[in-house]
C-alpha positions in Angstrom: -3.4 -24.1 2.8 -6.8 -23.9 4.5 -8.3 -20.8 6.0 -10.8 -20.4 8.3 -14.2 -19.6 6.4 -16.9 -17.1 8.4 -20.3 -16.4 7.6 -22.0 -12.9 7.8 -22.1 -13.0 11.5 -18.3 -14.1 11.8 -19.1 -17.5 12.8 -16.9 -20.3 11.8 -18.6 -22.4 9.2 -15.8 -24.3 7.8 -12.6 -23.9 5.5 -11.4 -22.4 2.2 -8.4 -23.4 0.2 -6.0 -20.6 -0.4 -3.1 -20.8 -2.9 0.4 -22.0 -1.5 2.2 -19.5 -3.3 0.1 -16.9 -1.5 -0.8 -18.2 2.1 2.3 -20.8 2.5 5.2 -19.0 1.6 8.4 -19.1 4.0 9.2 -16.3 6.3 11.4 -13.7 4.6 12.6 -11.2 7.2 14.6 -9.0 4.6 12.0 -8.9 2.1 9.3 -7.8 4.9 11.7 -5.1 6.3 12.3 -3.8 2.7 8.6 -3.7 2.0 7.8 -1.9 5.2 10.3 0.8 5.0 9.8 1.3 1.3 6.0 2.2 2.0 6.8 4.3 5.1 9.2 6.3 3.3 7.0 6.7 0.1 4.3 7.8 2.3 6.0 10.6 3.8 4.9 14.1 2.1 8.9 15.4 2.0 7.4 19.0 2.7 9.5 19.4 5.9 11.1 22.9 6.0 13.5 24.6 8.2 15.1 27.9 8.2 18.7 28.7 7.9 20.5 31.5 9.6 20.2 33.5 6.5 16.4 33.0 6.4 15.4 33.7 10.0 14.5 37.4 10.6 17.0 39.0 12.9 19.1 42.0 13.1 22.6 42.0 12.0 23.9 44.3 14.6 26.4 43.0 17.3 24.6 42.0 20.3 27.2 43.6 22.7 30.4 44.9 22.4 33.2 42.6 21.7 35.6 43.6 24.7 35.1 44.6 28.2 31.9 42.7 29.2 33.7 39.3 30.6 31.6 37.5 28.6 32.4 35.5 25.3 32.4 37.7 22.1 29.1 37.3 20.3 27.9 38.0 16.8 24.5 38.2 15.4 21.4 36.8 17.1 20.8 34.6 14.3 23.4 32.0 15.0 22.3 28.6 15.4 23.6 28.5 19.0 21.2 31.0 20.0 17.3 30.5 20.9 15.5 31.8 17.8 18.3 31.3 15.4 18.6 29.3 12.1 19.3 25.9 12.0 23.0 24.7 11.1 21.7 21.8 9.1 18.3 22.4 7.9 16.0 20.1 6.5 14.5 20.9 3.1 11.6 19.5 1.0 13.1 16.8 -0.9 11.9 13.5 -3.1 15.3 11.8 -2.5 13.7 9.9 0.3 11.3 7.8 -1.8 12.3 4.1 -2.3 11.6 2.1 -5.2 9.5 -1.2 -4.9 8.6 -3.3 -8.0 5.5 -5.1 -8.2 7.1 -8.7 -7.5 8.6 -7.2 -4.3 5.4 -6.0 -3.2 3.6 -9.3 -4.1 5.9 -11.5 -2.6 6.3 -9.5 0.8 2.6 -9.1 1.2 2.2 -12.8 0.4 4.9 -13.3 3.2 2.9 -11.6 5.7 -0.3 -13.3 4.7 1.6 -16.7 5.1 2.6 -15.8 8.5 -0.8 -14.6 9.6 -2.3 -18.0 8.4 0.6 -20.2 10.2 -0.4 -18.1 13.3 -4.1 -18.8 12.6 -4.9 -15.0 12.6 -6.3 -14.8 9.2 -9.9 -15.5 8.4 -12.1 -15.3 4.9 -15.6 -14.0 5.7 -18.3 -15.1 3.1 -19.5 -11.3 3.2 -18.9 -8.2 5.2 -22.3 -6.7 5.4 -24.9 -5.4 7.9 -28.7 -5.1 7.6 -28.7 -1.5 8.9 -26.5 0.9 10.1 -26.2 -0.1 14.1 -22.9 0.1 15.9 -24.0 -1.6 19.2 -25.0 -5.0 17.2 -21.8 -4.9 15.2 -19.9 -4.6 18.5 -21.4 -7.7 20.0 -20.7 -9.5 16.7 -17.2 -8.5 16.8 -17.0 -9.1 20.7 -18.4 -12.7 19.8 -15.9 -13.2 17.3 -13.1 -12.8 20.0 -10.4 -10.3 18.4 -8.3 -9.8 21.4 -6.7 -6.8 20.7 -6.8 -5.1 17.1 -8.8 -6.2 14.2 -8.5 -5.5 10.7 -11.2 -6.0 7.9 -10.3 -6.1 4.1 -12.5 -5.6 1.2 -12.3 -4.6 -2.5 -15.5 -2.1 -1.5 -17.0 -2.3 1.8 -20.6 -2.3 2.1 -22.1 1.1 3.4 -24.1 -0.4 6.3 -21.1 -2.5 7.5 -18.9 0.5 7.2 -20.9 2.9 9.1 -21.6 0.4 11.8 -18.0 -0.8 12.5 -16.0 2.6 11.7 -16.5 4.0 15.6 -15.7 0.6 17.1 -12.4 0.9 19.1 -9.4 -1.0 17.9 -11.4 -2.3 14.7 -10.1 -0.7 11.3 -11.4 -1.1 7.8 -8.9 -1.0 5.0 -9.8 -1.5 1.1 -7.6 -3.9 -0.6 -6.2 -1.3 -2.9 -4.7 0.8 -0.1 -3.7 -2.4 2.1 0.0 -1.7 3.6 2.4 -4.1 5.2 2.0 -2.3 8.7 -1.8 -2.7 8.4 -1.0 -6.8 8.6 1.5 -6.4 11.0 -0.1 -4.1 13.5 -3.2 -6.0 14.0 -3.7 -9.0 16.0 -6.5 -10.6 13.7 -7.1 -10.0 9.8 -10.4 -10.7 8.5 -10.5 -10.8 4.3 -14.0 -10.8 2.6 -14.5 -13.4 0.1 -14.2 -10.8 -2.6 -10.8 -9.5 -1.7 -9.7 -13.1 -1.1 -10.4 -14.0 -4.9 -9.0 -10.6 -5.8 -6.0 -11.3 -3.9 -5.8 -14.8 -5.6 -6.1 -13.6 -9.3 -3.8 -10.5 -9.0 -1.2 -11.6 -6.5 -0.4 -15.1 -7.9 0.5 -14.1 -11.1 
């Protein structure tokens, strides 16, 4: 699979050959769904906590006498049916929401997404992601000239500081290190630009 090669100014200079195992895999909806849901579940802290009716601070006194009021009988104000009462089925901190995702599944799922981006001509390889100085306006003009319609994602193994500081405040532009790249990062962005270092690292690590 041939990918478009960009220079330092994000201008097209030619093509670069990518492994068919990584950039020309058939679409696998079930695998992509599995990796996306697993990463979302594993990213949650699992610390949500709600109180039961035994844990809320309320008086145990009956709200009003049982008979003679014309109203339905009532017990304590901590009842789940009353405002400020405890929850009937509260959420508790837990680790059971985690989903196992083995290495082969992760690599295959990410390669499937990269292949789909390549087929849709939304995946590019930049020779270098760098800037001469920390200036947001020149970087924004360069990205506008590149023509990203909505959201643009840059991926590198380790971003050059001038480029990272220049691009981080540009609207709809995001930077993600390769080690923290998620499936949702690839799905949410209209175009993805890999640095040559990230492209080579993917070829070495994910093809095995």
